[in-house]
C-alpha positions as CSV (number, residue, x, y, z in Angstrom):
1,M,-141.9,131.9,-82.2
2,K,-143.9,130.6,-85.1
3,T,-145.2,132.7,-87.9
4,L,-148.0,132.1,-90.3
5,Q,-146.9,132.1,-93.8
6,Y,-148.7,131.6,-97.1
7,R,-147.3,129.0,-99.5
8,N,-148.4,128.3,-103.0
9,Y,-149.5,124.8,-103.4
10,E,-150.0,123.2,-106.8
11,S,-152.1,120.2,-107.2
12,K,-152.9,118.3,-110.4
13,Y,-156.4,117.1,-111.1
14,D,-157.0,115.8,-114.6
15,N,-154.1,117.7,-116.1
16,N,-155.4,120.9,-114.7
17,I,-153.1,122.8,-112.4
18,K,-154.9,124.5,-109.6
19,E,-153.1,126.9,-107.4
20,K,-154.1,127.0,-103.8
21,K,-152.9,129.1,-101.0
22,I,-152.5,127.2,-97.7
23,I,-151.6,128.8,-94.4
24,V,-148.7,126.9,-93.0
25,E,-147.0,127.4,-89.7
26,V,-143.3,127.9,-90.3
27,E,-140.6,128.6,-87.8
28,D,-138.3,131.4,-88.7
29,E,-134.8,130.2,-89.6
30,L,-133.1,132.9,-87.7
31,K,-134.9,131.9,-84.5
32,K,-134.1,128.3,-85.1
33,S,-130.4,129.1,-85.4
34,N,-130.5,131.3,-82.3
35,M,-132.2,128.5,-80.3
36,S,-129.6,126.0,-81.4
37,E,-126.9,128.4,-80.3
38,L,-128.7,129.0,-77.0
39,N,-128.9,125.2,-76.5
40,K,-125.2,124.8,-77.2
41,I,-124.4,127.5,-74.6
42,Q,-126.6,125.9,-72.1
43,I,-125.0,122.5,-72.6
44,E,-121.5,124.0,-72.2
45,Y,-122.6,125.8,-69.1
46,L,-124.0,122.6,-67.6
47,Y,-120.8,120.8,-68.4
48,L,-118.7,123.4,-66.7
49,L,-121.0,123.5,-63.7
50,C,-120.7,119.7,-63.4
51,C,-116.9,119.8,-63.7
52,Y,-116.9,122.5,-61.0
53,F,-119.0,120.5,-58.6
54,I,-117.0,117.3,-59.2
55,F,-113.7,119.1,-58.6
56,F,-114.8,120.6,-55.3
57,F,-116.4,117.4,-54.2
58,I,-113.0,115.6,-54.7
59,I,-111.3,118.4,-52.8
60,Q,-113.8,118.1,-49.9
61,C,-113.3,114.4,-49.8
62,I,-109.5,114.8,-49.6
63,L,-109.8,117.4,-46.8
64,F,-112.2,115.2,-44.9
65,I,-109.9,112.2,-45.2
66,K,-106.9,114.3,-44.0
67,I,-108.8,115.6,-41.0
68,F,-110.1,112.2,-40.1
69,F,-106.6,110.6,-40.2
70,F,-105.0,113.5,-38.3
71,Q,-107.6,113.0,-35.5
72,I,-106.9,109.3,-35.4
73,K,-103.1,110.0,-35.2
74,K,-103.6,112.5,-32.4
75,S,-105.8,110.1,-30.4
76,F,-103.0,107.5,-30.3
């Protein structure tokens, strides 16, 4: 996921510019964008899954109430 990349680093000491190479861990931009897209897809999937469960929970509650009331009516 992370790659090692050389960066040129300039530092000024007493008006002298020294160039140093520093190894810096840098994430690849392509992988960043892919991960953000993956996160969006996961959030959308979770949202749809929650809507699905809420919808079927409501249907089950309605059916349970109907069955319960029909049994009460039959008993009288």
